[in-house]
Structures are given as structure tokens and as C-alpha cells.
N, C-alpha and C positions, 0 to 999 in steps of 0.2 A: 585320353592327354591330346593339349597342343603340340608339341612336339610330333607325335605320332602323326597328326594329323598334315603336320605342316611333311614329314614324309614319301605318307601317302601319297599327297600332292603330288611333290618335285617325281619321286619316283614313276605317276601315271603320266605327267607329261613327259618327263624325260622316256619314255617304252614306249612315247608313240614313236619319235623318230621324223614328226611331220611337225612343221614352223607353223604354229597358231598363231596366226592373226587377221583382223577384218580385211576391210580391202581397202588397200593402201590409196593415196586421193595422192593427185600431185597438182599446182595449180599454175595454171602457165601467165606470166604475164610481161608485156612491156614496159623496159624502164630504162631510163638515160642519167648521165650524170651532169648535161649539161643542164643550164638555168635562162643561161645569157643569149639569146636566140634574136637573128637579125636577118632582112631578108638578104639574100645570095650566101648567106651561113651555111655550114654542115653540118646535120646533125647525125648521132648515131646513136638508134635503139637497139638493146640489147635484148629477145627475146631469150624472156629464162622459166627453172620450173625450179619448185622451194627445197626440190630434192629429186631422184633419181637412184630408183630399185634398181636391178640388173633388164636391162630394157635393150631390144633385141632389134626393136625397129618404130617410130612413131611418124605420126604423120596423120592426112596432110595436118599441119597448125597453117590456119587463115590470116595471117597481118597485114592490117586493113592504113592507110593513110590518107589525109585529105588532099589528095592532089590538085586541088585549085591554088597551094599554099606550097608545095613543095615536090621536087622529082627526083624519081627512084635513080640513085646512083648506081649502086652494089649491094653485094649480100654474100658471107663469111661466114662457118661455121667456127662453131665455140674450138678455144684450143685444145682444150679436155677430150672432145668426141672427135679426135685426131682416127680413129679406130671408122667410124662410120663411114657411109657416102652419102652424102647430100644431093637434092635434086629440087629446085625449082621454075615453078612457074611465075611470070608477071603477068597478068590481067586489070588493065587497067591501074584501080588503088588498092589493086589486092595480090600480094604476092601469097603462091603456095607451099610451100616448105614439107619432106618429107626423107627420110633417114632409114637407112639400113647399118647396124652394127655385121660388118665383116668381118672381123677376126672374133665372131662369137662363137662357142667350141663346143661343141656334139661330140661326148661319148655314149658304149654301149656297155649295159652290166652283166652281168654271165646271162640273168633274164632276157637279154635282149632288149629291156626298157633302153628309150635313150633319155640321155638329160643333155636340158638346152643349159649353157652356160651364158653370161653377159660377158663383155667383152670391161665392162665398166660401170660403174658403179659410186655414188656418191651418198651423203644423208646433207648433206649442204648446198646450198642455190647452186645452177648449173647455168651456165652462156651455151645454148640451144647454139642460136644463130643470132647474130647481130644485123643488122641493113642500116648503110649509107645513104640517107636522104638531104637533097640540098633545097636549101631555102629559096623562091620564086620571087628575081628580082623588086615584085610589087605588090608582094603581100604583106598582109595585116591582119591584128585579131589576134588568135591566137590555134594552133597547126596540133592535129591528135592526131594518134598512134595507137592502134590497138589490136587484140587477137578478137576474130569475131567466131573461130573454129578452132577448139584444139586436140580433134582427130584421136584419134589410140596409140595408148604407151602399151607395146606388148609383154610380157616379160614370162616369161617362162619358170621364174621361182615365185610370184604370187597374184591376185588378182589387183590390177590395177584398174585406177579411172581419172583421168583430166580431166579440170574444170577452167574456166577460166577467173584470173585473177583481173589485177589492177590495168588499163593503157597509161599514156604518157599524153599530157596538154598542158602547151607554154606557148607561156604569151610571143607575141613576135615585136621587140621594141621599133 
């Protein structure tokens, strides 16, 4: 009967004790809420993940911008990721960012197996970090910001892959 089949399927899945899912995909994008931009203006670009399973490490993420249109001003880690320590280096028009969860917990069960748990998880979009740029006084045309490398996202709980999402192209008025 149909109900016996459902019961058997639920019993088999419940008995495994392991979460059954395919690789989880995280999409990394550069976004901004700004639309009106002129020479000398400040541009804030957020680098976001569409969601985050329990991640203990991430990166290197490479953020790029048109250095003939804008100067790099500063970097700020996402507010939700307060337990992570971020490291950033800038060479020319590329900012490279890595991060590590400093509050991840490690527990050991009776058999000596370690379980690592990340301190933060979200099923919703998360700002990983923000980049502040200043438009050059003589700039014109469009300014572009994009992610060229998503890096690796380490999750002790599931297999995670990261892929590149959208970038930002804004006209300079």
C-alpha cells in the first residue's frame, strides 16, 4: 500500500542520521544600491553570497574594479560575520579577501570523532564584505566592478561549491 511505502521511505531516511543533499552552491556577486554616480562621488559595492551554510573559511575572493575610473578607499567586513577574521590585500585593481571563523566550535564524541560547527549560517543573502571606491575627478563612461575568483568555501557539514554571479556596471554622469 501507498502508506506502507511512505513509512518505509521515511524510516530509511530517518535511520541514516546523515543529511542527504547534493552539493550546495553558493553564488558570489558584486552589488550596489547606487544608481546616480558622478566624478568625485563615493561608490560602495557589497560582495554578497546568496546564502551561507555553516562556513568555517572562505576565499580567496578576488574583487576587481576599473582603476582608470576609481580609486580604492577602504574595505569593511560584513556586519553579520562579526566572528570571522578577514584578511585583505590590494594589488593594482584587485582586492583579494580571505576569512576564517574564529568562533567555530570543535567537539569530540565518545568514539573520538571530531565535529566542527561554524558559528554563523544563513538561508538568505549575506554581505561578505563591502568595498568603498571614489570616482576619479576626470572619469566618464561606465565604471565596472566584478568578482574574478570565488575561492573555496569550507563547510564541515556539507559539500559546498562557489560560483561567480553578477558584477556592477554603472554609468558615470
